[in-house]
mmCIF file as gemmi writes it, N, C-alpha and C atoms, coordinates in Angstrom:
data_model
loop_
_atom_site.group_PDB
_atom_site.id
_atom_site.type_symbol
_atom_site.label_atom_id
_atom_site.label_alt_id
_atom_site.label_comp_id
_atom_site.label_asym_id
_atom_site.label_entity_id
_atom_site.label_seq_id
_atom_site.pdbx_PDB_ins_code
_atom_site.Cartn_x
_atom_site.Cartn_y
_atom_site.Cartn_z
_atom_site.occupancy
_atom_site.B_iso_or_equiv
_atom_site.pdbx_formal_charge
_atom_site.auth_seq_id
_atom_site.auth_asym_id
_atom_site.pdbx_PDB_model_num
ATOM 1 N N . UNK Axp A 1 ? 139.961 226.484 76.774 1 0 ? 1 A 1
ATOM 2 C CA . UNK Axp A 1 ? 139.347 227.026 77.751 1 0 ? 1 A 1
ATOM 3 C C . UNK Axp A 1 ? 140.375 227.823 78.605 1 0 ? 1 A 1
ATOM 4 N N . UNK Axp A 2 ? 139.903 228.861 79.149 1 0 ? 2 A 1
ATOM 5 C CA . UNK Axp A 2 ? 140.797 229.774 79.972 1 0 ? 2 A 1
ATOM 6 C C . UNK Axp A 2 ? 141.331 229.039 81.099 1 0 ? 2 A 1
ATOM 7 N N . UNK Axp A 3 ? 142.495 229.294 81.302 1 0 ? 3 A 1
ATOM 8 C CA . UNK Axp A 3 ? 143.308 228.558 82.552 1 0 ? 3 A 1
ATOM 9 C C . UNK Axp A 3 ? 142.665 228.908 83.938 1 0 ? 3 A 1
ATOM 10 N N . UNK Axp A 4 ? 142.259 230.155 84.117 1 0 ? 4 A 1
ATOM 11 C CA . UNK Axp A 4 ? 141.683 230.363 85.516 1 0 ? 4 A 1
ATOM 12 C C . UNK Axp A 4 ? 140.329 229.673 85.577 1 0 ? 4 A 1
ATOM 13 N N . UNK Axp A 5 ? 139.417 229.598 84.666 1 0 ? 5 A 1
ATOM 14 C CA . UNK Axp A 5 ? 138.386 228.846 84.882 1 0 ? 5 A 1
ATOM 15 C C . UNK Axp A 5 ? 138.501 227.313 85.216 1 0 ? 5 A 1
ATOM 16 N N . UNK Axp A 6 ? 139.444 226.646 84.497 1 0 ? 6 A 1
ATOM 17 C CA . UNK Axp A 6 ? 139.716 225.36 84.767 1 0 ? 6 A 1
ATOM 18 C C . UNK Axp A 6 ? 140.151 225.132 86.17 1 0 ? 6 A 1
ATOM 19 N N . UNK Axp A 7 ? 141.108 226.021 86.627 1 0 ? 7 A 1
ATOM 20 C CA . UNK Axp A 7 ? 141.606 226.056 87.976 1 0 ? 7 A 1
ATOM 21 C C . UNK Axp A 7 ? 140.434 226.279 88.939 1 0 ? 7 A 1
ATOM 22 N N . UNK Axp A 8 ? 139.421 227.081 88.64 1 0 ? 8 A 1
ATOM 23 C CA . UNK Axp A 8 ? 138.383 227.365 89.544 1 0 ? 8 A 1
ATOM 24 C C . UNK Axp A 8 ? 137.522 226.06 89.662 1 0 ? 8 A 1
ATOM 25 N N . UNK Axp A 9 ? 137.321 225.56 88.488 1 0 ? 9 A 1
ATOM 26 C CA . UNK Axp A 9 ? 136.442 224.182 88.566 1 0 ? 9 A 1
ATOM 27 C C . UNK Axp A 9 ? 137.127 223.069 89.252 1 0 ? 9 A 1
ATOM 28 N N . UNK Axp A 10 ? 138.448 222.996 89.22 1 0 ? 10 A 1
ATOM 29 C CA . UNK Axp A 10 ? 139.15 221.913 90.026 1 0 ? 10 A 1
ATOM 30 C C . UNK Axp A 10 ? 139.107 222.186 91.399 1 0 ? 10 A 1
ATOM 31 N N . UNK Axp A 11 ? 139.273 223.491 91.883 1 0 ? 11 A 1
ATOM 32 C CA . UNK Axp A 11 ? 139.299 223.799 93.157 1 0 ? 11 A 1
ATOM 33 C C . UNK Axp A 11 ? 137.968 223.588 93.751 1 0 ? 11 A 1
ATOM 34 N N . UNK Axp A 12 ? 136.937 224.158 93.074 1 0 ? 12 A 1
ATOM 35 C CA . UNK Axp A 12 ? 135.537 224.11 93.834 1 0 ? 12 A 1
ATOM 36 C C . UNK Axp A 12 ? 135.133 222.585 93.815 1 0 ? 12 A 1
ATOM 37 N N . UNK Axp A 13 ? 135.424 221.815 92.834 1 0 ? 13 A 1
ATOM 38 C CA . UNK Axp A 13 ? 135.034 220.434 92.911 1 0 ? 13 A 1
ATOM 39 C C . UNK Axp A 13 ? 135.729 219.555 93.874 1 0 ? 13 A 1
ATOM 40 N N . UNK Axp A 14 ? 137.086 219.723 94.009 1 0 ? 14 A 1
ATOM 41 C CA . UNK Axp A 14 ? 137.94 219.072 95.082 1 0 ? 14 A 1
ATOM 42 C C . UNK Axp A 14 ? 137.285 219.48 96.442 1 0 ? 14 A 1
ATOM 43 N N . UNK Axp A 15 ? 137.007 220.799 96.613 1 0 ? 15 A 1
ATOM 44 C CA . UNK Axp A 15 ? 136.482 221.152 97.931 1 0 ? 15 A 1
ATOM 45 C C . UNK Axp A 15 ? 135.204 220.623 98.251 1 0 ? 15 A 1
ATOM 46 N N . UNK Axp A 16 ? 134.345 220.539 97.257 1 0 ? 16 A 1
ATOM 47 C CA . UNK Axp A 16 ? 133.06 219.906 97.385 1 0 ? 16 A 1
ATOM 48 C C . UNK Axp A 16 ? 133.039 218.413 97.562 1 0 ? 16 A 1
ATOM 49 N N . UNK Axp A 17 ? 133.996 217.813 97.017 1 0 ? 17 A 1
ATOM 50 C CA . UNK Axp A 17 ? 134.153 216.337 97.328 1 0 ? 17 A 1
ATOM 51 C C . UNK Axp A 17 ? 134.628 216.187 98.685 1 0 ? 17 A 1
ATOM 52 N N . UNK Axp A 18 ? 135.529 216.881 99.232 1 0 ? 18 A 1
ATOM 53 C CA . UNK Axp A 18 ? 136.061 216.673 100.492 1 0 ? 18 A 1
ATOM 54 C C . UNK Axp A 18 ? 135.104 217.12 101.602 1 0 ? 18 A 1
ATOM 55 N N . UNK Axp A 19 ? 134.237 218.28 101.311 1 0 ? 19 A 1
ATOM 56 C CA . UNK Axp A 19 ? 133.129 218.585 102.263 1 0 ? 19 A 1
ATOM 57 C C . UNK Axp A 19 ? 132.102 217.581 102.334 1 0 ? 19 A 1
ATOM 58 N N . UNK Axp A 20 ? 131.735 216.968 101.181 1 0 ? 20 A 1
ATOM 59 C CA . UNK Axp A 20 ? 130.664 216.022 101.216 1 0 ? 20 A 1
ATOM 60 C C . UNK Axp A 20 ? 131.131 214.744 101.875 1 0 ? 20 A 1
ATOM 61 N N . UNK Axp A 21 ? 132.375 214.505 101.75 1 0 ? 21 A 1
ATOM 62 C CA . UNK Axp A 21 ? 132.997 213.261 102.436 1 0 ? 21 A 1
ATOM 63 C C . UNK Axp A 21 ? 133.016 213.432 104.05 1 0 ? 21 A 1
ATOM 64 N N . UNK Axp A 22 ? 133.329 214.732 104.318 1 0 ? 22 A 1
ATOM 65 C CA . UNK Axp A 22 ? 133.325 215.033 105.921 1 0 ? 22 A 1
ATOM 66 C C . UNK Axp A 22 ? 131.893 214.881 106.339 1 0 ? 22 A 1
ATOM 67 N N . UNK Axp A 23 ? 130.845 215.406 105.498 1 0 ? 23 A 1
ATOM 68 C CA . UNK Axp A 23 ? 129.566 215.272 106.015 1 0 ? 23 A 1
ATOM 69 C C . UNK Axp A 23 ? 129.164 213.813 106.005 1 0 ? 23 A 1
ATOM 70 N N . UNK Axp A 24 ? 129.503 212.935 105.192 1 0 ? 24 A 1
ATOM 71 C CA . UNK Axp A 24 ? 129.203 211.633 105.21 1 0 ? 24 A 1
ATOM 72 C C . UNK Axp A 24 ? 129.729 210.905 106.5 1 0 ? 24 A 1
ATOM 73 N N . UNK Axp A 25 ? 130.942 211.282 106.765 1 0 ? 25 A 1
ATOM 74 C CA . UNK Axp A 25 ? 131.578 210.742 108.136 1 0 ? 25 A 1
ATOM 75 C C . UNK Axp A 25 ? 130.924 211.207 109.292 1 0 ? 25 A 1
ATOM 76 N N . UNK Axp A 26 ? 130.364 212.464 109.357 1 0 ? 26 A 1
ATOM 77 C CA . UNK Axp A 26 ? 129.701 212.974 110.429 1 0 ? 26 A 1
ATOM 78 C C . UNK Axp A 26 ? 128.391 212.326 110.542 1 0 ? 26 A 1
ATOM 79 N N . UNK Axp A 27 ? 127.687 212.036 109.378 1 0 ? 27 A 1
ATOM 80 C CA . UNK Axp A 27 ? 126.505 211.442 109.46 1 0 ? 27 A 1
ATOM 81 C C . UNK Axp A 27 ? 126.448 210.039 109.91 1 0 ? 27 A 1
ATOM 82 N N . UNK Axp A 28 ? 127.559 209.259 109.728 1 0 ? 28 A 1
ATOM 83 C CA . UNK Axp A 28 ? 127.766 207.952 110.344 1 0 ? 28 A 1
ATOM 84 C C . UNK Axp A 28 ? 127.97 208 111.832 1 0 ? 28 A 1
ATOM 85 N N . UNK Axp A 29 ? 128.622 208.945 112.246 1 0 ? 29 A 1
ATOM 86 C CA . UNK Axp A 29 ? 128.884 209.155 113.767 1 0 ? 29 A 1
ATOM 87 C C . UNK Axp A 29 ? 127.797 209.884 114.492 1 0 ? 29 A 1
ATOM 88 N N . UNK Axp A 30 ? 126.763 210.29 113.711 1 0 ? 30 A 1
ATOM 89 C CA . UNK Axp A 30 ? 125.764 211.194 114.246 1 0 ? 30 A 1
ATOM 90 C C . UNK Axp A 30 ? 126.263 212.353 114.999 1 0 ? 30 A 1
ATOM 91 N N . UNK Axp A 31 ? 127.081 213.108 114.286 1 0 ? 31 A 1
ATOM 92 C CA . UNK Axp A 31 ? 127.559 214.254 114.842 1 0 ? 31 A 1
ATOM 93 C C . UNK Axp A 31 ? 127.043 215.515 114.042 1 0 ? 31 A 1
ATOM 94 N N . UNK Axp A 32 ? 127.589 216.695 114.413 1 0 ? 32 A 1
ATOM 95 C CA . UNK Axp A 32 ? 127.016 217.898 113.675 1 0 ? 32 A 1
ATOM 96 C C . UNK Axp A 32 ? 127.282 217.769 112.214 1 0 ? 32 A 1
ATOM 97 N N . UNK Axp A 33 ? 126.166 218.273 111.381 1 0 ? 33 A 1
ATOM 98 C CA . UNK Axp A 33 ? 126.218 217.951 109.947 1 0 ? 33 A 1
ATOM 99 C C . UNK Axp A 33 ? 126.39 219.28 109.123 1 0 ? 33 A 1
ATOM 100 N N . UNK Axp A 34 ? 126.772 219.216 107.878 1 0 ? 34 A 1
ATOM 101 C CA . UNK Axp A 34 ? 126.852 220.275 107.083 1 0 ? 34 A 1
ATOM 102 C C . UNK Axp A 34 ? 125.375 220.529 106.372 1 0 ? 34 A 1
ATOM 103 N N . UNK Axp A 35 ? 124.909 221.625 106.445 1 0 ? 35 A 1
ATOM 104 C CA . UNK Axp A 35 ? 123.553 222.101 106 1 0 ? 35 A 1
ATOM 105 C C . UNK Axp A 35 ? 123.353 221.66 104.555 1 0 ? 35 A 1
ATOM 106 N N . UNK Axp A 36 ? 122.344 221.08 104.219 1 0 ? 36 A 1
ATOM 107 C CA . UNK Axp A 36 ? 122.118 220.816 102.761 1 0 ? 36 A 1
ATOM 108 C C . UNK Axp A 36 ? 122.126 222.016 101.857 1 0 ? 36 A 1
ATOM 109 N N . UNK Axp A 37 ? 121.632 223.195 102.425 1 0 ? 37 A 1
ATOM 110 C CA . UNK Axp A 37 ? 121.765 224.306 101.683 1 0 ? 37 A 1
ATOM 111 C C . UNK Axp A 37 ? 123.206 224.79 101.273 1 0 ? 37 A 1
ATOM 112 N N . UNK Axp A 38 ? 124.17 224.435 102.165 1 0 ? 38 A 1
ATOM 113 C CA . UNK Axp A 38 ? 125.517 224.581 101.88 1 0 ? 38 A 1
ATOM 114 C C . UNK Axp A 38 ? 125.977 223.838 100.842 1 0 ? 38 A 1
ATOM 115 N N . UNK Axp A 39 ? 125.604 222.493 100.837 1 0 ? 39 A 1
ATOM 116 C CA . UNK Axp A 39 ? 125.944 221.594 99.75 1 0 ? 39 A 1
ATOM 117 C C . UNK Axp A 39 ? 125.348 221.9 98.42 1 0 ? 39 A 1
ATOM 118 N N . UNK Axp A 40 ? 124.089 222.452 98.393 1 0 ? 40 A 1
ATOM 119 C CA . UNK Axp A 40 ? 123.456 222.979 97.307 1 0 ? 40 A 1
ATOM 120 C C . UNK Axp A 40 ? 124.231 224.221 96.629 1 0 ? 40 A 1
ATOM 121 N N . UNK Axp A 41 ? 124.501 225.121 97.614 1 0 ? 41 A 1
ATOM 122 C CA . UNK Axp A 41 ? 125.378 226.321 97.14 1 0 ? 41 A 1
ATOM 123 C C . UNK Axp A 41 ? 126.71 225.866 96.564 1 0 ? 41 A 1
ATOM 124 N N . UNK Axp A 42 ? 127.393 224.962 97.076 1 0 ? 42 A 1
ATOM 125 C CA . UNK Axp A 42 ? 128.698 224.518 96.582 1 0 ? 42 A 1
ATOM 126 C C . UNK Axp A 42 ? 128.436 223.982 95.134 1 0 ? 42 A 1
ATOM 127 N N . UNK Axp A 43 ? 127.416 223.175 94.925 1 0 ? 43 A 1
ATOM 128 C CA . UNK Axp A 43 ? 126.936 222.581 93.658 1 0 ? 43 A 1
ATOM 129 C C . UNK Axp A 43 ? 126.811 223.624 92.608 1 0 ? 43 A 1
ATOM 130 N N . UNK Axp A 44 ? 125.95 224.582 92.964 1 0 ? 44 A 1
ATOM 131 C CA . UNK Axp A 44 ? 125.676 225.72 92.029 1 0 ? 44 A 1
ATOM 132 C C . UNK Axp A 44 ? 126.856 226.697 91.697 1 0 ? 44 A 1
ATOM 133 N N . UNK Axp A 45 ? 127.707 226.672 92.696 1 0 ? 45 A 1
ATOM 134 C CA . UNK Axp A 45 ? 128.906 227.553 92.561 1 0 ? 45 A 1
ATOM 135 C C . UNK Axp A 45 ? 130.061 226.891 91.52 1 0 ? 45 A 1
ATOM 136 N N . UNK Axp A 46 ? 129.704 225.566 91.131 1 0 ? 46 A 1
ATOM 137 C CA . UNK Axp A 46 ? 130.582 224.95 90.217 1 0 ? 46 A 1
ATOM 138 C C . UNK Axp A 46 ? 131.002 223.609 90.756 1 0 ? 46 A 1
ATOM 139 N N . UNK Axp A 47 ? 130.674 223.177 91.905 1 0 ? 47 A 1
ATOM 140 C CA . UNK Axp A 47 ? 131.154 221.912 92.431 1 0 ? 47 A 1
ATOM 141 C C . UNK Axp A 47 ? 130.155 220.751 92.269 1 0 ? 47 A 1
ATOM 142 N N . UNK Axp A 48 ? 129.299 220.85 91.188 1 0 ? 48 A 1
ATOM 143 C CA . UNK Axp A 48 ? 128.296 219.817 90.962 1 0 ? 48 A 1
ATOM 144 C C . UNK Axp A 48 ? 129.053 218.483 90.545 1 0 ? 48 A 1
ATOM 145 N N . UNK Axp A 49 ? 130.122 218.525 89.817 1 0 ? 49 A 1
ATOM 146 C CA . UNK Axp A 49 ? 130.816 217.324 89.386 1 0 ? 49 A 1
ATOM 147 C C . UNK Axp A 49 ? 131.42 216.617 90.725 1 0 ? 49 A 1
ATOM 148 N N . UNK Axp A 50 ? 131.945 217.476 91.612 1 0 ? 50 A 1
ATOM 149 C CA . UNK Axp A 50 ? 132.471 216.866 92.967 1 0 ? 50 A 1
ATOM 150 C C . UNK Axp A 50 ? 131.368 216.112 93.764 1 0 ? 50 A 1
ATOM 151 N N . UNK Axp A 51 ? 130.065 216.902 93.718 1 0 ? 51 A 1
ATOM 152 C CA . UNK Axp A 51 ? 129.012 216.391 94.363 1 0 ? 51 A 1
ATOM 153 C C . UNK Axp A 51 ? 128.539 215.043 94.025 1 0 ? 51 A 1
ATOM 154 N N . UNK Axp A 52 ? 128.449 214.956 92.577 1 0 ? 52 A 1
ATOM 155 C CA . UNK Axp A 52 ? 128.035 213.777 91.958 1 0 ? 52 A 1
ATOM 156 C C . UNK Axp A 52 ? 128.986 212.639 92.217 1 0 ? 52 A 1
ATOM 157 N N . UNK Axp A 53 ? 130.359 212.919 92.174 1 0 ? 53 A 1
ATOM 158 C CA . UNK Axp A 53 ? 131.168 211.969 92.379 1 0 ? 53 A 1
ATOM 159 C C . UNK Axp A 53 ? 131.2 211.392 93.901 1 0 ? 53 A 1
ATOM 160 N N . UNK Axp A 54 ? 130.917 212.456 94.875 1 0 ? 54 A 1
ATOM 161 C CA . UNK Axp A 54 ? 130.858 212.087 96.184 1 0 ? 54 A 1
ATOM 162 C C . UNK Axp A 54 ? 129.521 211.215 96.456 1 0 ? 54 A 1
ATOM 163 N N . UNK Axp A 55 ? 128.524 211.523 95.743 1 0 ? 55 A 1
ATOM 164 C CA . UNK Axp A 55 ? 127.186 210.555 95.77 1 0 ? 55 A 1
ATOM 165 C C . UNK Axp A 55 ? 127.613 209.213 95.364 1 0 ? 55 A 1
ATOM 166 N N . UNK Axp A 56 ? 128.393 209.152 94.293 1 0 ? 56 A 1
ATOM 167 C CA . UNK Axp A 56 ? 128.735 207.759 93.81 1 0 ? 56 A 1
ATOM 168 C C . UNK Axp A 56 ? 129.827 207.112 94.783 1 0 ? 56 A 1
ATOM 169 N N . UNK Axp A 57 ? 130.66 207.666 95.106 1 0 ? 57 A 1
ATOM 170 C CA . UNK Axp A 57 ? 131.863 207.018 95.94 1 0 ? 57 A 1
ATOM 171 C C . UNK Axp A 57 ? 131.441 206.752 97.32 1 0 ? 57 A 1
ATOM 172 N N . UNK Axp A 58 ? 130.649 207.837 97.977 1 0 ? 58 A 1
ATOM 173 C CA . UNK Axp A 58 ? 130.271 207.628 99.501 1 0 ? 58 A 1
ATOM 174 C C . UNK Axp A 58 ? 128.841 207.181 99.579 1 0 ? 58 A 1
ATOM 175 N N . UNK Axp A 59 ? 128.116 206.97 98.574 1 0 ? 59 A 1
ATOM 176 C CA . UNK Axp A 59 ? 126.631 206.911 98.591 1 0 ? 59 A 1
ATOM 177 C C . UNK Axp A 59 ? 126.036 207.784 99.521 1 0 ? 59 A 1
ATOM 178 N N . UNK Axp A 60 ? 126.415 209.125 99.338 1 0 ? 60 A 1
ATOM 179 C CA . UNK Axp A 60 ? 126.051 210.127 100.144 1 0 ? 60 A 1
ATOM 180 C C . UNK Axp A 60 ? 124.808 210.767 99.605 1 0 ? 60 A 1
ATOM 181 N N . UNK Axp A 61 ? 123.708 210.788 100.434 1 0 ? 61 A 1
ATOM 182 C CA . UNK Axp A 61 ? 122.511 211.553 100.082 1 0 ? 61 A 1
ATOM 183 C C . UNK Axp A 61 ? 121.853 211.043 98.757 1 0 ? 61 A 1
ATOM 184 N N . UNK Axp A 62 ? 121.969 209.757 98.53 1 0 ? 62 A 1
ATOM 185 C CA . UNK Axp A 62 ? 121.317 209.134 97.408 1 0 ? 62 A 1
ATOM 186 C C . UNK Axp A 62 ? 120.119 208.742 97.604 1 0 ? 62 A 1
ATOM 187 N N . UNK Axp A 63 ? 119.378 208.822 98.823 1 0 ? 63 A 1
ATOM 188 C CA . UNK Axp A 63 ? 117.944 208.564 98.968 1 0 ? 63 A 1
ATOM 189 C C . UNK Axp A 63 ? 117.154 209.657 98.953 1 0 ? 63 A 1
ATOM 190 N N . UNK Axp A 64 ? 117.781 210.889 99.001 1 0 ? 64 A 1
ATOM 191 C CA . UNK Axp A 64 ? 116.966 211.993 99.021 1 0 ? 64 A 1
ATOM 192 C C . UNK Axp A 64 ? 116.601 212.614 97.509 1 0 ? 64 A 1
ATOM 193 N N . UNK Axp A 65 ? 115.468 212.359 97.163 1 0 ? 65 A 1
ATOM 194 C CA . UNK Axp A 65 ? 115.043 212.68 95.719 1 0 ? 65 A 1
ATOM 195 C C . UNK Axp A 65 ? 115.177 214.132 95.468 1 0 ? 65 A 1
ATOM 196 N N . UNK Axp A 66 ? 114.903 215.099 96.331 1 0 ? 66 A 1
ATOM 197 C CA . UNK Axp A 66 ? 114.886 216.608 96.2 1 0 ? 66 A 1
ATOM 198 C C . UNK Axp A 66 ? 116.444 216.85 95.977 1 0 ? 66 A 1
ATOM 199 N N . UNK Axp A 67 ? 117.405 216.254 96.659 1 0 ? 67 A 1
ATOM 200 C CA . UNK Axp A 67 ? 118.823 216.661 96.635 1 0 ? 67 A 1
ATOM 201 C C . UNK Axp A 67 ? 119.376 216.099 95.453 1 0 ? 67 A 1
ATOM 202 N N . UNK Axp A 68 ? 119.061 214.847 94.869 1 0 ? 68 A 1
ATOM 203 C CA . UNK Axp A 68 ? 119.452 214.384 93.687 1 0 ? 68 A 1
ATOM 204 C C . UNK Axp A 68 ? 119.06 215.378 92.471 1 0 ? 68 A 1
ATOM 205 N N . UNK Axp A 69 ? 117.69 215.815 92.649 1 0 ? 69 A 1
ATOM 206 C CA . UNK Axp A 69 ? 117.193 216.699 91.456 1 0 ? 69 A 1
ATOM 207 C C . UNK Axp A 69 ? 117.925 217.954 91.47 1 0 ? 69 A 1
ATOM 208 N N . UNK Axp A 70 ? 118.221 218.506 92.667 1 0 ? 70 A 1
ATOM 209 C CA . UNK Axp A 70 ? 118.726 219.881 92.757 1 0 ? 70 A 1
ATOM 210 C C . UNK Axp A 70 ? 120.224 219.672 92.289 1 0 ? 70 A 1
ATOM 211 N N . UNK Axp A 71 ? 120.985 218.729 92.71 1 0 ? 71 A 1
ATOM 212 C CA . UNK Axp A 71 ? 122.286 218.516 92.154 1 0 ? 71 A 1
ATOM 213 C C . UNK Axp A 71 ? 122.437 218.188 90.571 1 0 ? 71 A 1
ATOM 214 N N . UNK Axp A 72 ? 121.466 217.392 90.197 1 0 ? 72 A 1
ATOM 215 C CA . UNK Axp A 72 ? 121.418 217.178 88.714 1 0 ? 72 A 1
ATOM 216 C C . UNK Axp A 72 ? 121.214 218.383 88.033 1 0 ? 72 A 1
ATOM 217 N N . UNK Axp A 73 ? 120.342 219.31 88.47 1 0 ? 73 A 1
ATOM 218 C CA . UNK Axp A 73 ? 120.137 220.515 87.813 1 0 ? 73 A 1
ATOM 219 C C . UNK Axp A 73 ? 121.416 221.356 87.861 1 0 ? 73 A 1
ATOM 220 N N . UNK Axp A 74 ? 122.082 221.238 88.812 1 0 ? 74 A 1
ATOM 221 C CA . UNK Axp A 74 ? 123.394 222.205 88.827 1 0 ? 74 A 1
ATOM 222 C C . UNK Axp A 74 ? 124.465 221.526 87.977 1 0 ? 74 A 1
ATOM 223 N N . UNK Axp A 75 ? 124.492 220.165 87.918 1 0 ? 75 A 1
ATOM 224 C CA . UNK Axp A 75 ? 125.324 219.453 86.966 1 0 ? 75 A 1
ATOM 225 C C . UNK Axp A 75 ? 125.178 219.864 85.593 1 0 ? 75 A 1
ATOM 226 N N . UNK Axp A 76 ? 123.898 219.861 85.142 1 0 ? 76 A 1
ATOM 227 C CA . UNK Axp A 76 ? 123.513 220.316 83.748 1 0 ? 76 A 1
ATOM 228 C C . UNK Axp A 76 ? 123.749 221.606 83.537 1 0 ? 76 A 1
ATOM 229 N N . UNK Axp A 77 ? 123.497 222.581 84.513 1 0 ? 77 A 1
ATOM 230 C CA . UNK Axp A 77 ? 123.907 224.036 84.408 1 0 ? 77 A 1
ATOM 231 C C . UNK Axp A 77 ? 125.448 224.067 84.049 1 0 ? 77 A 1
ATOM 232 N N . UNK Axp A 78 ? 126.266 223.529 84.692 1 0 ? 78 A 1
ATOM 233 C CA . UNK Axp A 78 ? 127.649 223.57 84.599 1 0 ? 78 A 1
ATOM 234 C C . UNK Axp A 78 ? 128.326 222.761 83.497 1 0 ? 78 A 1
ATOM 235 N N . UNK Axp A 79 ? 127.552 221.714 82.828 1 0 ? 79 A 1
ATOM 236 C CA . UNK Axp A 79 ? 127.918 221.066 81.675 1 0 ? 79 A 1
ATOM 237 C C . UNK Axp A 79 ? 127.753 222.117 80.522 1 0 ? 79 A 1
ATOM 238 N N . UNK Axp A 80 ? 126.606 222.793 80.645 1 0 ? 80 A 1
ATOM 239 C CA . UNK Axp A 80 ? 126.245 223.87 79.68 1 0 ? 80 A 1
ATOM 240 C C . UNK Axp A 80 ? 127.273 224.962 79.639 1 0 ? 80 A 1
ATOM 241 N N . UNK Axp A 81 ? 127.483 225.579 80.819 1 0 ? 81 A 1
ATOM 242 C CA . UNK Axp A 81 ? 128.534 226.384 80.948 1 0 ? 81 A 1
ATOM 243 C C . UNK Axp A 81 ? 129.883 226.131 80.296 1 0 ? 81 A 1
ATOM 244 N N . UNK Axp A 82 ? 130.384 225.054 80.732 1 0 ? 82 A 1
ATOM 245 C CA . UNK Axp A 82 ? 131.626 224.565 80.116 1 0 ? 82 A 1
ATOM 246 C C . UNK Axp A 82 ? 131.573 224.288 78.686 1 0 ? 82 A 1
ATOM 247 N N . UNK Axp A 83 ? 130.534 223.67 78.323 1 0 ? 83 A 1
ATOM 248 C CA . UNK Axp A 83 ? 130.27 223.372 76.903 1 0 ? 83 A 1
ATOM 249 C C . UNK Axp A 83 ? 130.38 224.853 76.13 1 0 ? 83 A 1
ATOM 250 N N . UNK Axp A 84 ? 129.703 225.819 76.544 1 0 ? 84 A 1
ATOM 251 C CA . UNK Axp A 84 ? 129.615 227.126 75.92 1 0 ? 84 A 1
ATOM 252 C C . UNK Axp A 84 ? 131.05 227.774 75.849 1 0 ? 84 A 1
ATOM 253 N N . UNK Axp A 85 ? 131.844 227.595 76.951 1 0 ? 85 A 1
ATOM 254 C CA . UNK Axp A 85 ? 133.205 228.098 76.926 1 0 ? 85 A 1
ATOM 255 C C . UNK Axp A 85 ? 134.127 227.395 75.891 1 0 ? 85 A 1
ATOM 256 N N . UNK Axp A 86 ? 133.943 226.113 75.97 1 0 ? 86 A 1
ATOM 257 C CA . UNK Axp A 86 ? 134.687 225.351 74.921 1 0 ? 86 A 1
ATOM 258 C C . UNK Axp A 86 ? 134.291 225.716 73.476 1 0 ? 86 A 1
ATOM 259 N N . UNK Axp A 87 ? 133.002 225.903 73.197 1 0 ? 87 A 1
ATOM 260 C CA . UNK Axp A 87 ? 132.561 226.246 71.994 1 0 ? 87 A 1
ATOM 261 C C . UNK Axp A 87 ? 133.01 227.739 71.573 1 0 ? 87 A 1
ATOM 262 N N . UNK Axp A 88 ? 132.923 228.603 72.45 1 0 ? 88 A 1
ATOM 263 C CA . UNK Axp A 88 ? 133.464 229.925 72.257 1 0 ? 88 A 1
ATOM 264 C C . UNK Axp A 88 ? 135.017 230.065 72.04 1 0 ? 88 A 1
ATOM 265 N N . UNK Axp A 89 ? 135.743 229.103 72.698 1 0 ? 89 A 1
ATOM 266 C CA . UNK Axp A 89 ? 137.202 228.932 72.499 1 0 ? 89 A 1
ATOM 267 C C . UNK Axp A 89 ? 137.438 228.405 71.014 1 0 ? 89 A 1
ATOM 268 N N . UNK Axp A 90 ? 136.615 227.683 70.496 1 0 ? 90 A 1
ATOM 269 C CA . UNK Axp A 90 ? 136.736 227.064 69.095 1 0 ? 90 A 1
ATOM 270 C C . UNK Axp A 90 ? 136.441 228.211 67.979 1 0 ? 90 A 1
ATOM 271 N N . UNK Axp A 91 ? 135.721 229.119 68.263 1 0 ? 91 A 1
ATOM 272 C CA . UNK Axp A 91 ? 135.366 230.139 67.295 1 0 ? 91 A 1
ATOM 273 C C . UNK Axp A 91 ? 136.552 230.897 66.964 1 0 ? 91 A 1
């Protein structure tokens, strides 16, 4: 796989994980929150793996069915994109 694509996925997923963790901390302290639409956007921009990891580590937004469905959709999309890139590299 191309090096720049791997670097992008590492950066966006690490950023998503950190931002989701910050949102969880703010939720516990009933402070200003990060919009769900921002978390969705990060997931669809490639941070779905980081979002799924944050949901598992922090138990963040695990009771919101719509959130789980949308993040799962983004996750599947990016698994497909990465799979296609690996497949194309093998040809």
